[in-house]
N, CA, C and O of each residue as an XYZ file, in Angstrom:
504
protein
N      43.682    -38.881     21.390
C      43.988    -37.524     21.008
C      44.877    -36.878     22.071
O      44.679    -37.064     23.272
N      45.842    -36.131     21.603
C      46.806    -35.454     22.466
C      46.522    -33.957     22.401
O      46.303    -33.404     21.324
N      46.528    -33.312     23.559
C      46.403    -31.860     23.609
C      47.775    -31.276     23.906
O      48.411    -31.625     24.900
N      48.222    -30.380     23.026
C      49.510    -29.705     23.209
C      49.232    -28.244     23.550
O      48.681    -27.504     22.735
N      49.610    -27.837     24.745
C      49.416    -26.458     25.191
C      50.775    -25.772     25.144
O      51.656    -26.044     25.960
N      50.925    -24.880     24.177
C      52.225    -24.253     23.876
C      51.975    -22.918     23.191
O      51.181    -22.840     22.253
N      52.646    -21.870     23.652
C      52.424    -20.554     23.058
C      53.267    -20.276     21.823
O      52.944    -19.366     21.060
N      54.325    -21.025     21.605
C      55.219    -20.775     20.475
C      54.758    -21.565     19.244
O      54.708    -22.795     19.264
N      54.425    -20.843     18.184
C      53.920    -21.469     16.959
C      54.875    -22.525     16.420
O      54.440    -23.615     16.048
N      56.164    -22.222     16.372
C      57.143    -23.149     15.791
C      57.243    -24.427     16.613
O      57.380    -25.514     16.052
N      57.178    -24.309     17.940
C      57.197    -25.496     18.790
C      55.941    -26.336     18.589
O      56.010    -27.564     18.548
N      54.782    -25.667     18.464
C      53.538    -26.406     18.209
C      53.620    -27.148     16.882
O      53.255    -28.320     16.793
N      54.098    -26.463     15.860
C      54.199    -27.069     14.534
C      55.130    -28.273     14.544
O      54.809    -29.304     13.954
N      56.275    -28.158     15.206
C      57.236    -29.261     15.273
C      56.611    -30.484     15.941
O      56.688    -31.593     15.412
N      55.996    -30.282     17.098
C      55.385    -31.395     17.821
C      54.256    -32.015     16.993
O      54.143    -33.237     16.903
N      53.428    -31.168     16.392
C      52.320    -31.668     15.554
C      52.858    -32.532     14.419
O      52.343    -33.623     14.171
N      53.897    -32.049     13.723
C      54.449    -32.806     12.590
C      55.001    -34.156     13.045
O      54.760    -35.180     12.406
N      55.731    -34.151     14.137
C      56.306    -35.402     14.650
C      55.197    -36.381     15.022
O      55.236    -37.545     14.625
N      54.226    -35.920     15.770
C      53.178    -36.819     16.244
C      52.229    -37.245     15.128
O      51.824    -38.406     15.076
N      51.870    -36.326     14.235
C      51.027    -36.704     13.095
C      51.723    -37.763     12.237
O      51.081    -38.710     11.782
N      53.022    -37.610     12.018
C      53.785    -38.574     11.219
C      53.817    -39.952     11.862
O      54.060    -40.954     11.190
N      53.572    -39.997     13.166
C      53.554    -41.265     13.889
C      52.139    -41.747     14.186
O      51.939    -42.650     14.999
N      51.159    -41.138     13.519
C      49.790    -41.623     13.604
C      48.932    -41.050     14.714
O      47.823    -41.537     14.938
N      49.406    -40.033     15.416
C      48.647    -39.446     16.510
C      47.878    -38.211     16.054
O      48.306    -37.500     15.145
N      46.757    -37.970     16.687
C      45.964    -36.768     16.463
C      46.319    -35.766     17.544
O      46.364    -36.109     18.725
N      46.571    -34.526     17.142
C      46.981    -33.486     18.082
C      46.039    -32.290     17.958
O      45.766    -31.805     16.860
N      45.556    -31.832     19.096
C      44.835    -30.559     19.192
C      45.774    -29.590     19.895
O      46.645    -30.009     20.657
N      45.599    -28.287     19.641
C      46.541    -27.311     20.173
C      45.832    -26.140     20.845
O      44.742    -25.724     20.450
N      46.497    -25.631     21.874
C      46.075    -24.400     22.540
C      47.317    -23.534     22.686
O      48.410    -24.039     22.941
N      47.140    -22.208     22.522
C      48.306    -21.329     22.568
C      48.400    -20.487     23.835
O      49.298    -19.653     23.954
N      47.487    -20.692     24.781
C      47.619    -20.011     26.071
C      47.000    -20.885     27.158
O      46.290    -21.850     26.873
N      47.283    -20.529     28.397
C      46.841    -21.340     29.525
C      45.336    -21.499     29.663
O      44.858    -22.631     29.740
N      44.567    -20.416     29.699
C      43.120    -20.567     29.867
C      42.460    -21.383     28.760
O      41.568    -22.188     29.028
N      42.896    -21.177     27.516
C      42.333    -21.950     26.408
C      42.677    -23.429     26.572
O      41.828    -24.297     26.370
N      43.909    -23.704     26.935
C      44.328    -25.089     27.142
C      43.546    -25.766     28.251
O      43.123    -26.913     28.108
N      43.353    -25.063     29.352
C      42.591    -25.623     30.471
C      41.160    -25.924     30.033
O      40.629    -26.991     30.342
N      40.547    -25.009     29.330
C      39.182    -25.210     28.833
C      39.125    -26.409     27.888
O      38.177    -27.193     27.938
N      40.129    -26.556     27.029
C      40.146    -27.659     26.069
C      40.297    -29.011     26.759
O      39.756    -30.009     26.282
N      41.020    -29.058     27.868
C      41.118    -30.322     28.614
C      39.726    -30.767     29.039
O      39.368    -31.934     28.887
N      38.940    -29.834     29.573
C      37.595    -30.173     30.037
C      36.644    -30.502     28.888
O      35.766    -31.351     29.037
N      36.809    -29.854     27.769
C      35.929    -30.108     26.621
C      36.285    -31.391     25.878
O      35.394    -32.128     25.456
N      37.570    -31.665     25.714
C      38.027    -32.755     24.857
C      38.419    -34.033     25.601
O      38.429    -35.111     25.006
N      38.740    -33.928     26.883
C      39.239    -35.066     27.663
C      40.301    -35.844     26.874
O      40.106    -37.016     26.551
N      41.424    -35.186     26.567
C      42.468    -35.846     25.774
C      43.068    -37.030     26.531
O      42.944    -37.129     27.752
N      43.711    -37.911     25.799
C      44.382    -39.055     26.405
C      45.699    -38.631     27.067
O      46.203    -39.321     27.953
N      46.252    -37.489     26.632
C      47.535    -36.997     27.128
C      47.598    -35.499     26.902
O      47.101    -34.994     25.895
N      48.218    -34.780     27.850
C      48.463    -33.347     27.707
C      49.966    -33.116     27.682
O      50.680    -33.543     28.589
N      50.442    -32.443     26.648
C      51.817    -31.959     26.574
C      51.753    -30.483     26.925
O      51.095    -29.705     26.235
N      52.432    -30.099     27.988
C      52.213    -28.787     28.593
C      53.494    -27.979     28.724
O      54.426    -28.370     29.426
N      53.522    -26.836     28.029
C      54.595    -25.870     28.239
C      54.375    -25.260     29.625
O      53.233    -25.129     30.066
N      55.431    -24.895     30.297
C      55.293    -24.304     31.631
C      55.150    -22.785     31.550
O      54.358    -22.200     32.288
N      55.902    -22.147     30.667
C      55.846    -20.689     30.529
C      54.819    -20.321     29.472
O      55.114    -20.302     28.277
N      53.607    -20.029     29.930
C      52.498    -19.706     29.039
C      51.921    -18.347     29.386
O      52.006    -17.911     30.534
N      51.331    -17.669     28.400
C      50.662    -16.398     28.710
C      49.343    -16.638     29.443
O      48.671    -17.649     29.239
N      48.997    -15.692     30.290
C      47.731    -15.616     31.016
C      47.613    -16.590     32.182
O      47.028    -16.237     33.206
N      48.140    -17.786     32.065
C      48.117    -18.778     33.147
C      49.253    -19.760     32.865
O      49.293    -20.368     31.796
N      50.171    -19.919     33.812
C      51.312    -20.789     33.517
C      50.960    -22.266     33.689
O      49.922    -22.620     34.248
N      51.848    -23.103     33.195
C      51.627    -24.541     33.210
C      51.487    -25.135     34.593
O      50.745    -26.100     34.780
N      52.191    -24.573     35.573
C      52.086    -25.104     36.936
C      50.697    -24.857     37.512
O      50.173    -25.703     38.237
N      50.100    -23.727     37.206
C      48.736    -23.465     37.652
C      47.757    -24.425     36.961
O      46.835    -24.945     37.589
N      47.970    -24.648     35.680
C      47.103    -25.566     34.938
C      47.163    -26.966     35.529
O      46.126    -27.552     35.840
N      48.364    -27.506     35.686
C      48.475    -28.871     36.199
C      47.948    -28.951     37.628
O      47.365    -29.964     38.014
N      48.143    -27.901     38.412
C      47.600    -27.882     39.770
C      46.090    -27.985     39.774
O      45.517    -28.703     40.594
N      45.445    -27.279     38.873
C      43.977    -27.334     38.777
C      43.503    -28.702     38.291
O      42.517    -29.241     38.793
N      44.210    -29.255     37.314
C      43.795    -30.535     36.751
C      43.923    -31.668     37.764
O      43.045    -32.526     37.852
N      44.997    -31.673     38.516
C      45.269    -32.811     39.389
C      44.412    -32.841     40.654
O      44.409    -33.844     41.368
N      43.685    -31.758     40.943
C      42.760    -31.789     42.086
C      41.323    -32.068     41.648
O      40.435    -32.203     42.490
N      41.092    -32.153     40.354
C      39.742    -32.366     39.837
C      39.565    -33.841     39.455
O      40.213    -34.320     38.525
N      38.698    -34.556     40.164
C      38.517    -35.990     39.890
C      38.103    -36.308     38.449
O      38.348    -37.417     37.974
N      37.490    -35.366     37.757
C      37.027    -35.645     36.401
C      38.150    -35.664     35.369
O      37.975    -36.205     34.278
N      39.299    -35.082     35.701
C      40.405    -35.014     34.727
C      41.769    -35.389     35.314
O      42.753    -35.442     34.577
N      41.848    -35.644     36.592
C      43.176    -35.883     37.192
C      43.866    -37.138     36.678
O      45.081    -37.275     36.823
N      43.115    -38.054     36.080
C      43.698    -39.279     35.521
C      44.459    -39.027     34.217
O      45.232    -39.881     33.782
N      44.251    -37.873     33.590
C      44.903    -37.570     32.313
C      46.382    -37.269     32.570
O      46.698    -36.352     33.329
N      47.289    -38.024     31.952
C      48.709    -37.743     32.152
C      49.098    -36.388     31.569
O      48.647    -35.999     30.492
N      49.946    -35.685     32.312
C      50.438    -34.375     31.885
C      51.966    -34.438     31.838
O      52.621    -34.725     32.840
N      52.515    -34.164     30.654
C      53.964    -34.145     30.478
C      54.393    -32.705     30.252
O      53.972    -32.066     29.287
N      55.234    -32.196     31.148
C      55.792    -30.854     30.977
C      56.789    -30.902     29.820
O      57.682    -31.749     29.795
N      56.628    -29.995     28.872
C      57.561    -29.872     27.744
C      58.055    -28.437     27.811
O      57.348    -27.508     27.421
N      59.274    -28.263     28.306
C      59.709    -26.920     28.646
C      61.203    -26.711     28.454
O      61.994    -27.653     28.495
N      61.561    -25.462     28.244
C      62.971    -25.094     28.125
C      63.619    -24.963     29.502
O      64.837    -24.809     29.598
N      62.828    -25.022     30.556
C      63.380    -24.943     31.916
C      64.083    -26.259     32.223
O      63.445    -27.262     32.542
N      65.386    -26.236     32.121
C      66.157    -27.470     32.293
C      67.281    -27.289     33.307
O      68.332    -27.922     33.204
N      67.052    -26.425     34.279
C      68.042    -26.208     35.325
C      67.946    -27.337     36.352
O      66.944    -28.049     36.413
N      68.977    -27.487     37.141
C      68.964    -28.490     38.200
C      67.763    -28.224     39.107
O      67.572    -27.107     39.586
N      66.972    -29.242     39.332
C      65.811    -29.131     40.202
C      64.507    -28.828     39.492
O      63.439    -28.987     40.082
N      64.566    -28.389     38.224
C      63.333    -28.064     37.507
C      62.456    -29.299     37.328
O      61.250    -29.243     37.570
N      63.048    -30.407     36.908
C      62.273    -31.634     36.699
C      61.525    -32.000     37.979
O      60.328    -32.284     37.953
N      62.237    -31.989     39.079
C      61.641    -32.349     40.364
C      60.526    -31.376     40.746
O      59.498    -31.785     41.285
N      60.730    -30.100     40.468
C      59.716    -29.083     40.773
C      58.440    -29.330     39.980
O      57.338    -29.222     40.517
N      58.592    -29.663     38.700
C      57.420    -29.912     37.851
C      56.691    -31.178     38.274
O      55.461    -31.223     38.274
N      57.448    -32.203     38.632
C      56.816    -33.440     39.107
C      56.094    -33.204     40.429
O      54.994    -33.715     40.637
N      56.703    -32.438     41.314
C      56.072    -32.129     42.595
C      54.798    -31.311     42.410
O      53.872    -31.416     43.214
N      54.745    -30.502     41.360
C      53.566    -29.685     41.084
C      52.416    -30.502     40.504
O      51.282    -30.027     40.445
N      52.709    -31.747     40.071
C      51.649    -32.600     39.557
C      51.875    -33.165     38.172
O      51.119    -34.027     37.724
N      52.903    -32.695     37.485
C      53.183    -33.266     36.159
C      53.580    -34.732     36.326
O      54.236    -35.106     37.299
N      53.176    -35.539     35.372
C      53.512    -36.963     35.417
C      54.897    -37.244     34.858
O      55.511    -38.261     35.182
N      55.383    -36.344     34.023
C      56.684    -36.553     33.404
C      57.189    -35.223     32.859
O      56.546    -34.185     33.013
N      58.356    -35.277     32.217
C      59.052    -34.061     31.812
C      59.855    -34.333     30.536
O      60.507    -35.370     30.419
N      59.806    -33.416     29.602
C      60.664    -33.421     28.417
C      61.278    -32.035     28.282
O      60.579    -31.025     28.369
N      62.585    -31.996     28.069
C      63.266    -30.714     27.895
C      63.224    -30.295     26.426
O      63.301    -31.128     25.523
N      63.100    -28.984     26.208
C      63.239    -28.422     24.862
C      64.716    -28.142     24.633
O      65.431    -27.847     25.590
N      65.187    -28.224     23.419
C      64.429    -28.532     22.223
C      63.996    -30.000     22.209
O      64.713    -30.886     22.674
N      62.814    -30.223     21.667
C      62.243    -31.563     21.613
C      62.955    -32.376     20.543
O      63.179    -31.902     19.429
N      63.304    -33.597     20.894
C      63.894    -34.538     19.939
C      62.823    -35.548     19.569
O      62.158    -36.101     20.444
N      62.656    -35.787     18.289
C      61.551    -36.603     17.788
C      61.461    -37.957     18.480
O      60.382    -38.344     18.928
N      62.565    -38.680     18.575
C      62.500    -40.027     19.156
C      62.109    -39.987     20.631
O      61.376    -40.861     21.093
N      62.582    -38.993     21.375
C      62.218    -38.882     22.796
C      60.737    -38.558     22.950
O      60.066    -39.117     23.817
N      60.227    -37.660     22.115
C      58.821    -37.297     22.162
C      57.938    -38.499     21.856
O      56.983    -38.774     22.581
N      58.255    -39.207     20.794
C      57.447    -40.369     20.407
C      57.512    -41.453     21.482
O      56.489    -42.055     21.807
N      58.688    -41.708     22.033
C      58.807    -42.705     23.099
C      57.958    -42.322     24.309
O      57.289    -43.172     24.895
N      57.987    -41.058     24.676
C      57.216    -40.592     25.824
C      55.718    -40.751     25.570
O      54.984    -41.229     26.434
N      55.272    -40.351     24.389
C      53.857    -40.469     24.039
C      53.449    -41.946     24.022
O      52.404    -42.307     24.562
N      54.258    -42.785     23.413
C      53.934    -44.214     23.366
C      53.847    -44.804     24.770
O      52.993    -45.650     25.036
N      54.715    -44.369     25.658
C      54.686    -44.865     27.033
C      53.333    -44.560     27.699
O      52.746    -45.427     28.346
N      52.855    -43.344     27.536
C      51.609    -42.944     28.184
C      50.361    -43.404     27.434
O      49.286    -43.496     28.025
N      50.490    -43.687     26.163
C      49.331    -44.105     25.378
C      49.524    -45.514     24.839
O      49.157    -45.795     23.698
N      50.086    -46.389     25.635
C      50.424    -47.733     25.166
C      49.269    -48.423     24.476
O      49.455    -49.049     23.432
N      48.075    -48.319     25.045
C      46.947    -49.001     24.419
C      46.497    -48.277     23.155
O      45.816    -48.868     22.317
N      46.866    -47.002     23.006
C      46.466    -46.234     21.831
C      47.587    -46.087     20.806
O      47.408    -45.449     19.768
N      48.745    -46.679     21.101
C      49.884    -46.494     20.208
C      49.591    -47.074     18.838
O      49.092    -48.194     18.728
N      49.899    -46.315     17.785
C      49.671    -46.843     16.437
C      50.569    -48.039     16.203
O      51.684    -48.093     16.721
N      50.097    -48.985     15.436
C      50.908    -50.153     15.122
C      51.243    -50.135     13.656
O      50.460    -49.658     12.834
N      52.398    -50.649     13.330
C      52.839    -50.744     11.937
C      52.550    -52.173     11.474
O      52.957    -53.131     12.130
N      51.854    -52.318     10.355
C      51.610    -53.641      9.796
C      52.876    -54.133      9.143
O      53.537    -53.400      8.409
N      53.209    -55.379      9.415
C      54.450    -55.950      8.836
C      54.191    -56.519      7.478
O      55.107    -57.038      6.841
């Protein structure tokens, strides 16, 4: 199961549709505190994390997750419109495992998810 923490409804819907179509289950949170709570409750296999969130930003969330031994193993991919020079490095330094720039492209999203969930990747029967 993938947890997508994103405040924009349209972005959540797009990611959900792409991932559901590829066989993944997605849970969603629309603000930072709810997303953080859901990580602890659900222990998702992967977190897709917007950086600009209401109430608590993504950098604070990933900072909290990566110091907690009970959840620090969960990969966190920043999915954000912040695509200026140095942003990727800043997010990785803050604890994110990877980075995807918005707008999200379906093939890039699926490739990234498959990379982090290799053992959970859906298979197509031939």
